[in-house]
C-alpha positions in Angstrom: -49.2 31.4 63.7 -48.9 35.2 63.3 -52.6 35.6 63.8 -52.5 33.5 67.0 -50.4 36.1 68.9 -53.0 38.8 69.1 -55.8 36.4 69.5 -54.8 35.7 73.1 -55.3 39.4 73.9 -58.8 40.7 74.0 -59.1 44.3 72.6 -61.9 45.0 75.0 -60.1 44.0 78.1 -56.5 45.2 77.8 -55.0 48.6 78.0 -53.1 50.5 75.2 -49.7 49.1 76.3 -50.9 45.6 76.0 -52.3 46.3 72.5 -49.0 47.8 71.4 -47.2 44.8 72.7 -49.5 42.5 70.8 -49.0 44.5 67.6 -45.2 44.4 68.0 -45.3 40.6 68.7 -47.4 40.1 65.6 -44.9 42.0 63.4 -42.0 40.1 64.9 -43.6 36.7 64.4 -44.5 37.7 60.8 -40.9 38.6 60.1 -39.7 35.4 61.6 -42.1 33.3 59.6 -41.3 35.0 56.4 -37.5 34.5 56.9 -38.2 30.9 57.8 -40.2 30.5 54.6 -37.3 31.9 52.5 -35.1 29.3 54.2 -37.5 26.6 53.3 -37.5 27.6 49.6 -33.7 27.5 49.5 -33.8 24.2 51.3 -36.3 22.7 48.8 -34.0 23.7 46.0 -31.0 22.2 47.7 -32.8 19.0 48.5 -32.0 17.6 45.0 -28.6 19.2 44.4 -26.6 18.8 47.7 -27.5 15.1 48.3 -26.3 14.3 44.7 -22.9 16.0 45.5 -22.7 14.2 48.8 -23.3 10.8 47.3 -20.7 11.3 44.5 -18.1 12.6 46.9 -18.5 9.9 49.6 -18.4 6.0 49.4 -21.7 4.2 50.3 -20.4 3.4 53.8 -20.2 7.2 54.5 -23.2 8.5 52.6 -25.5 8.4 55.6 -23.1 10.5 57.6 -22.6 13.0 54.7 -26.3 13.4 54.1 -26.9 13.7 57.9 -24.4 16.6 58.1 -26.0 18.2 55.1 -29.4 17.9 56.8 -28.0 19.6 59.9 -28.1 22.8 57.9 -31.8 23.0 58.8 -30.6 24.8 61.9 -30.7 27.9 59.7 -34.4 27.8 59.9 -34.4 28.1 63.7 -31.8 30.8 63.5 -34.0 32.8 61.2 -37.1 32.1 63.1 -35.8 33.0 66.6 -33.2 35.7 65.8 -35.6 37.8 63.6 -37.9 38.9 66.5 -34.9 40.2 68.5 -33.5 42.0 65.5 -36.8 43.4 64.5 -37.5 44.7 68.0 -34.1 46.3 68.4 -33.6 47.8 64.9 -37.0 47.6 63.2 -38.7 45.0 61.2 -36.9 45.8 57.9 -33.6 45.0 59.5 -34.9 41.5 60.3 -34.8 41.0 56.5 -31.7 43.1 55.7 -29.6 41.3 58.3 -30.2 37.8 56.8 -30.1 39.2 53.3 -26.5 40.5 53.9 -25.6 37.2 55.6 -26.9 35.3 52.6 -24.9 37.5 50.2 -21.7 36.9 52.1 -22.4 33.1 52.1 -23.1 33.2 48.4 -19.7 34.9 47.8 -17.9 32.3 49.9 -19.7 29.5 48.1 -18.9 30.8 44.7 -15.2 31.2 45.7 -14.7 27.8 47.4 -17.3 25.3 46.3 -16.4 22.5 43.8 -18.6 20.1 41.9 -18.4 16.5 42.8 -17.0 14.2 40.1 -19.6 13.3 37.6 -20.5 9.6 37.2 -21.5 8.9 33.6 -23.0 11.2 31.0 -25.9 13.6 31.8 -29.3 11.9 31.9 -32.2 13.0 29.7 -35.1 14.9 31.2 -37.4 11.8 31.0 -35.1 10.0 33.4 -36.3 12.3 36.2 -39.7 10.6 36.1 -38.5 7.0 35.9 -38.3 6.6 39.7 -42.0 7.4 40.0 -42.7 4.0 38.6 -40.9 2.4 41.6 -43.0 2.1 44.7 -40.0 2.6 46.9 -39.8 6.2 45.9 -43.3 6.7 47.2 -42.5 4.8 50.4 -39.5 7.0 51.1 -41.8 10.0 50.5 -44.3 8.7 53.0 -41.6 8.2 55.6 -40.1 11.6 55.1 -43.6 13.2 55.1 -43.7 12.0 58.7 -40.2 12.7 59.9 -39.3 15.9 58.2 -42.9 17.1 58.0 -43.1 16.5 61.7 -40.0 18.5 62.3 -41.3 21.5 60.4 -44.8 21.3 61.9 -43.5 21.1 65.5 -41.2 24.0 64.9 -44.2 26.0 63.8 -46.7 24.9 66.3 -44.7 24.2 69.5 -44.7 27.8 70.6 -48.5 27.8 70.3 -48.8 24.6 72.3 -46.6 26.0 75.1 -48.5 29.3 75.2 -52.1 28.0 75.0 -51.6 24.8 76.9 -49.3 25.9 79.7 -49.4 29.7 79.7 -45.8 30.3 78.9 -44.7 33.7 77.7 -43.8 34.0 73.9 -40.1 34.4 74.9 -40.0 31.3 77.0 -42.0 29.3 74.3 -39.5 30.5 71.7 -36.5 29.4 73.7 -38.0 26.0 74.3 -38.8 25.6 70.6 -35.3 26.6 69.7 -34.1 23.8 71.9 -36.4 21.3 70.1 -35.2 22.4 66.7 -31.5 22.2 67.7 -31.9 18.8 69.2 -33.7 17.4 66.1 -31.2 19.0 63.8 -28.1 17.7 65.5 -29.5 14.2 66.0 -30.0 13.9 62.2 -26.3 13.2 61.5 -26.4 10.5 64.2 -29.3 8.9 62.3 -27.1 8.9 59.2 -24.1 7.4 61.0 -26.3 4.7 62.5 -27.9 4.0 59.2 -24.4 3.5 57.7 -23.7 0.9 60.4 -27.0 -1.0 60.8 -29.2 0.1 58.0 -31.8 2.8 57.5 -34.7 0.3 57.8 -33.7 -0.8 61.3 -33.5 2.9 62.4 -37.0 3.5 61.1 -38.3 0.4 62.8 -37.4 2.1 66.0 -38.3 5.6 65.0 -42.0 5.0 64.0 -43.3 3.3 67.2 -41.2 5.7 69.4 -42.7 8.7 67.6 -46.2 7.2 68.2 -45.5 7.0 72.0 -44.1 10.5 72.1 -47.2 11.9 70.3 -49.3 10.4 73.1 -47.0 12.1 75.7 -47.6 15.4 73.9 -51.3 15.0 74.5 -50.8 15.0 78.3 -51.6 18.4 79.9 -48.7 18.3 82.4 -45.5 20.1 81.6 -43.0 17.3 82.6 -44.7 14.7 80.4 -45.2 17.1 77.5 -41.5 18.2 77.7 -40.5 14.5 77.6 -42.7 14.0 74.6 -41.3 17.0 72.8 -37.7 16.0 73.4 -38.3 12.4 72.5 -40.1 13.5 69.4 -37.1 15.6 68.4 -34.7 12.7 68.8 -37.0 10.3 66.9 -37.7 12.5 63.9 -34.1 13.6 63.8 -32.9 10.0 63.6 -35.6 9.3 61.0 -34.6 12.1 58.7 -31.0 10.8 58.6 -32.2 7.2 58.0 -34.6 8.1 55.2 -32.0 9.9 53.2 -29.5 7.1 53.7 -32.0 4.7 51.9 -32.3 6.9 48.8 -28.8 6.3 47.3 -29.1 2.6 48.3 -32.3 2.1 46.3 -31.7 4.6 43.5 -27.9 4.9 43.0 -28.2 6.3 39.5 -31.1 8.7 40.1 -30.3 10.2 43.5 -31.1 13.7 42.4 -34.6 13.1 41.1 -35.6 10.9 44.0 -34.3 13.3 46.7 -36.3 16.0 45.0 -39.4 13.9 45.2 -38.7 12.8 48.8 -37.8 16.4 49.8 -41.0 17.7 48.3 -43.0 15.2 50.4 -41.2 16.4 53.5 -42.1 20.0 52.7 -45.7 19.0 52.1 -45.6 17.2 55.5 -44.7 20.4 57.2 -47.5 22.3 55.5 -50.4 19.9 56.1 -50.3 19.2 59.9 -50.7 22.9 61.0 -53.9 23.1 58.9 -55.2 19.9 60.5 -54.3 21.0 64.0 -55.9 24.4 63.5 -59.1 22.7 62.3 -59.1 20.3 65.2 -58.5 23.0 67.7 -61.4 25.0 66.3 -63.8 22.1 66.4 -62.8 20.5 69.7 -61.2 23.3 71.7 -58.0 21.3 72.2 -55.1 19.7 70.3 -55.5 16.3 71.8 -57.1 14.6 68.8 -54.3 16.0 66.6 -51.7 14.2 68.7 -53.7 11.0 68.5 -53.8 11.3 64.7 -50.1 11.8 64.6 -49.6 8.7 66.7 -51.9 6.7 64.5 -50.1 7.9 61.4 -46.7 6.8 62.9 -48.1 3.4 63.5 -49.4 3.2 60.0 -45.9 4.0 58.7 -44.5 1.2 60.8 -47.0 -1.2 59.4 -46.2 -0.2 55.9 -42.5 -0.6 56.6 -42.9 -4.1 58.1 -45.2 -5.3 55.3 -42.7 -4.2 52.6 -39.5 -5.1 54.5 -39.4 -8.7 53.5 -40.9 -8.2 50.0 -38.1 -9.5 47.8 -40.1 -8.8 44.6 -39.7 -5.0 44.8 -37.0 -4.1 42.3 -35.8 -0.7 41.2 -36.7 0.4 37.7 -33.5 0.9 35.7 -32.8 4.6 35.0 
């Protein structure tokens, strides 16, 4: 993404001021992406610890809500990604890192002073228990679903500014503001997905999410701003609901191995955010547009729906005891 900023500026056709602007933009984006990457590392570590605490501290009828609120912390990624360029421009690139480093230190002190462990349920499990859920196909299914929902969230957060700049000619600032809106909407819809999953079940939510995501992906392929905007906002709602629903299913299927399964599922979501940008970049290079990439996303969403429906009524799938 950082490389794409100066690519839009031809060194042979712009003046020195434009070249300086492109260089500053590249540095600002690099700072934002690095901070966002730090946030993702922290998030991947917390994917296995925070859900466990949430499930221990809340009854099953409230776990979807608790896990959804926990997931809303992903808004920190958007704060880092979109505040860093402004800080870097005003005070220098190094303060883009120092600012968030200081904020993280303050938060660490508050956490150490106020956080409490949830009550333990049973004795500690041996290390081999971590790998037991891998024998249950449902852990792989939840990983597949989260690969789409959370991976789609991360991929859109990374690539949406590029879409808006290349497809519609928006300025980087306007593209950044619109992307921030996408991230905020998807983040704050996630607890709603958890609440709805508490009431009607995570599978029902996903039965709606997957076809809706497929339709919104087709909208994103349209070269008109109103339809593209509708597709982006609809995608934010769909994947936000899906993120909340997937994590609600984890403690239902694996009540005694929540930590290990959320680690597996969370890793799949992180991988889902890494792979699509590579695919989109290759498609853009080969075809000159992103259209085929949106079609692939739509087809993958339909595939997840088919898998969900095929396994939904399979009464022979039982969890492997931990």
